[in-house]
N, C-alpha and C positions, 0 to 999 in steps of 0.2 A: 849552394843549397843541395842537400842530398838528392832531392827529387830530380833536380836538373842535371845531375851528374851523368845520367845515361841518355840525356836528350841532346841531340846535335842539330839544332836548327841552323838554317843558313845564316850567315853573318847579318846582324841587324844594324842599320844605321842609327844615328842619334834620333832620327824621327823616321819611322817606317813609312813606306810609300803608301799614300792614301788615294784610292780610286773613288770618284764621286759620280753618282748618277742623279741628276735632277730631272724629275718628271712633273710636267705641268699638265693637268687634266683638262677636261672640257669646262670652259668658263660659263657657257650658257647665255651670258649677256656681255655687251661690250665693256661694261664696267668691271666685271669679274675677269674678263680676258686681260684687260689692261693691268689690273692690280696683281693678278697671278704672275704675269710676265715681269712686272716691276720687281716683285720679290725674287723671282728666279734669276733675273739678270743681275740684281744686286748681289746675290749669293755667288753667282758665276764669276763676276768681276772680282769680288773679294777673295775668292779661293785662288784665282789665277794671277792676282797681283800681290796684295799684301800678305796672303798666306803662302805664296810661293809654289802652289801646285802647278804642274805642267798642264797646258791646255789639252794635251793628249790624254791626260788622266781624268778630265772633267767632261762628262757627256751631258748635254742638255737636250731632252726630248720634249717638244712642245706641241700645242694644239695645231699651230700653223707655222711651218718653217719660214714662210715669207715675213713673219713678224720681226725676225732678227736672224737672217741667214748666216751672219758671222758667228752666232752663238749656237743656234738650234741646229743640231745635226740631222734630225729626222722627226717624224710625227710620233706622238706619244700613244702608240697602240700597245696592246698587251704583247703582241708578237715582237715588236721592236724592243720593248723593255726586257723581255726574256732573252732576246738575242744579245743585247748589250751585256747583260749579266753573265751570259755564257762566255762572251769574249773576254771579259775581265777575269773570270775564273781561270781561263787558260793561261794568263800571264801573271797572275798574282803570286807572290812569294809567300812562304808560310807565316811571316810576321807582318805582311802588308795588311791594310785595312780597307774595308768597303763602307762607304757612307751613301745611303740612298735617301733622298729628300723628295717627298710627295707634296705637291702644292695644287690644291683644287678642291673639288666637292667629294665628300664621302657619303655613302648611304648605308642603310641597314635593311636588308631584305629577308625578313623572317628569321632574324638572328645571324644572318651571314653578312659580314662587313664587306663593302665593296668600295673601290676608288674609281671614279667615273672617267673613262677615257673613250676615245673613238673606237667603236666596235665593242667586243666583249670587255667588260670591266675587269680591273685587276682585283685580286683577292689575296688575303693572307696566305692561302694555300699555294698561290703562284710563287710567292717569295720563300715559303718554306721549302718548296721543291728546289728552287734555284739556290737556296742556301746550302744544300747538301754538297754543292761543288766547292764550298769554302770550309774545309774541315778544321783548320786551325786559325784562320784569320778572324780578327775582331770584326763583327758586323754591326752596323748601326743603321736603324731606319727611323727617320723623322717624318711623321705624318702630320702635316699642319692643318688638315681640313676637318670638316664635320664628321661625326661618327667614328673618328679615328681611334677612340678608346677600344673599339672592337678588334683592333689589331694587336693589342698588347699580349693577351693570353696566348693566342695561337702562335706568335712568333717568339715568345720568351724561350730562353735556353742559355746554356753556358757560352760565355764569350760574346753575348749579344746585348745590344742596347736598343731599346724601343722607346721612343718619345712620341707621345700623342697629345694633340691639342685638346682633346676631350677625355673625360674620365670614363665614359661608357659610349657604346654605339648609339645610345638613345639621345645624346646631345647632338641634335641635327641642324641647329642654326649655323649659318655661315660664321666662321671664326676670324678672330683678329690675331691669333698666335703667329701666323706666317709672317706678317709684316715685321713683328718684333724679333722673331728668330733671325730673319734676314738682317735686321738692324744689329743684332748681337754679333753676327759674323763680320759685318762691314764696319762697325764702329769700334770705339774704344771702351765703351761703358761696361761691356761684359767681361773684360779682362780684370777680374777682381784681384788677382795676385800680382798684376803689373809685370808679367814675365814675357810680354810681347806675343803671347799665345792665347788662344781661346779654347777651352775644353768644351765638350758637349754638355757637361754638367753646368758650366758657367753660362753657356748659351741658353740652356733650359731655364735656369734660375732667373736670368735676365728677362727672357721673353715672358715667363709666367708673371713676374712682378709687374712688367709693363702692361700686360693684358689687364691685370687687376686694377692698375692705376687708370687705364683707359676707361674701363666701365665705371669706375668711381667718378671720374671727371665728367663723363656723359650722364651721370646720375641714372644709370641703368642697372638692372639686375644682372649679376654675373651668370652667364649661361654657358660658359666653357671653363673647364677645370683641367688644365694640363697635368699630365703624369709622366713619370719616367720609371722604367723597369730595366735593371741590368744585373739583378742577382738570380734571374732565371726562374723565379717563382710564379711569374705570370700575373702578379698584382702590382700595378703601377703605384708609385708614391708621388704625392704632391709635394712632399717636403724632402725630396732626395737631397743628399749631401755627401761630402767626401768621407764622412764617418760611417755611412751606410744606414740601414741595410741596402738601400738603392742609392746609386751615385758613385760608388767606388770605381767601377770600370769606366764610367762616363768621364770621371775626373782625369783619367789617363789618356783618353782619346782627344788629343790636342791638335789644333790647327794653327799654323802661323809661325813666324819667327825665323825660319831657316835662312832667308836672305839677310836679315839683320844680323843673325848670329855669324853667318859666313863672313860678312863684312868686318865684324868685330874681331874675328879670328885672324885677320891679316895684321893685327897689331903685333908689335914686338914685345908686348908686355908679358913676361914669363909667368907672372902670377895668374893672369887671365887664361893663358894657354893651359896651365895646369888645371885650373878650375873647370874649363870647358871639357877637358879630357875626362875629368872625374864625373862631370854631369853626363857625358856620353855613356860612360860605363854604367851608371845608375839606370839610364833610360834603356840600355840594352838588357839589363836584368828584368826590367818591367816588361819589355817586349817578349823576352823568353818565358817569363811566368805566364803571360797571356796565352802562349802557344800550348801550354800543358794544363790550362785551367779546367778542361773537361775531365781530367783525371783527378781533380781535387774536390773535396767537399767545399761548401761555401765558407765554413769556418777556417779550413786549411788555407784557402785562397786569401781570405782577408788577413789571416795571421802573417802570411808572407808578404802581401802587398802593402799593408799599412806602414811598416817601417821603411819600405822603399819610397813611398809617397812622402813621408816625413823627411827622409834624407834628401829627396829631390827638391822639396820646398826650401830646406835649409841651404842647399847648394845654390839654388837660384838667388837666395838672399845674399849669399857670399859674393856671387858674381855681380849683382847690382851694386853692392857696397864697394866693389873693386872697380866700378865704372863700366862694367860690361852689360850685356843684355841677355 
């Protein structure tokens, strides 16, 4: 592509390195502390086992380290969150990705959204400031708590994905979104295209659907409306999809599959070896396009990204038909 001709990013692997920060806030009650940790530990285990992320790249900050000292590296204070983000920024390559998952209670103080942790609460402004250290990396923030809709507009921008459990900061009831988002990453139900990977779009769609099913089964009024924004306009979409306007970038932010793919590549099958190589080349083009997204209009980005996503989907189908993963 002409635009990329003058861009020389560092070599990208088939799947860029993904750094993840899981932050569990103040529970307030034993019931919430247990449920928040259950969601976080399910996500942590899924990322470091079936999705193949290194434990060194997944940081879990919790309300109490003693709850699970083998997982929780430190207390979830504002200072510790910003410290970890700074450390990640120092080692992240230009095509690496950052995923931040907030699990806990959110509030709205006079129009200012906050996430409740020990000491000063976290705000969108804290993450906006920290995000300046990631000029080219894809950044994704998933806020599974109440009032999370208030984080969408402040954090929207190029190469950013913001997923919120609520449509606005005024939806203040405790949410169910977190348990189903964790289930999406840990189970198989969210892998809609059966490619052994789960994209953030798939996880969002799965969790949103299961939340709606939960309220219907409980015969309760739906009081949380999850949204996703990744086109930078600051308006979250409930119906995000791979065709856009929201959902295109989230569909490329995938987790999982590297271990299974690596095992399959040990095969002497020359057809699979060729197909894997071709898929790697497509994924590299997607990674490189993400690097220069800030220099493109939304229409230009979608015009270049859409054929790559179609090509990737077709290549995955060829691989599955040939007996690969």
